[in-house]
N, C-alpha and C positions, 0 to 999 in steps of 0.2 A: 312230280309235276309242280311247276311254279304257278302262283296265283297272280294274275295280271290285275293290278288295282285300277288301272285306267279304264279297262273294259268290264272288270268285275266278274270275269268268268274264265274258265280254262279254254273254252273254244276261241275266245279272243286271243289268248296266248298262242294257240296253234296257228291262227291266221297271221299273227305277227311273225312267228318263226318262218312260216312259208314265204311271206313277203320278203323277209330278210334273206332267206336262202336264195330266192329268185334274184334279188339284187346282187348278192355275192357272185352267183353264177354269171350274170351279165357282165359284171366287172372283171371276172376271171377271163371270159371270152374276149373282152376288149383288150385286156392286158396281153393275152396270147397273140392277138392280132397285131398289136403294136410291136411286140417283140419280133414277130415274123415279118413285119413290114407290109402286112396286108390290110386292106380296108374292107370290112364285111358289112353289107347292108342287107339285113334280114327282112323277109316279108315283101309285100307289094308296095315297095317304096320307090321313089324316083330320085336320082342324083341330079342336082341342079348346079350348073356351072355357068360362068359368065365369059363370053367371048371378048376379045380385045376392043370391039366396038361398043361394048356395054349391053349387048343382048344376052338375056338369060336363056339357057337351053335345058330342057329336061331330057335325061337319058334313061331309057327303059329297056328291059330285057324281057322277052316272052319265054314261054315254057320250052321252046325249041332252042333257046339261046340266041335268037336274033335280036340285035340291038336296033333301036330306033331313037330318033330325036324329035323333040317337040319345041317349037319356038314359044317361049313364055313372055316375050316382050322385054322392055327395058326396065321394068320395075317389078318387084315381087310383092 
């Protein structure tokens, strides 16, 4: 085991490794998505797009797969 000088203990090193592992996993998923041409939005997030007239819209999906839109106005 290595000793992490910045935190001064082994548990800090384990946290650093876990954080880096999670970061690498996220980057790998993003890379796979880019290679496959897919955009993946994980979790309860909302896609925000702007229509030609300048209005922003939020696009949501529920657990049944139904899509809905929400008018977000002309500024975010």
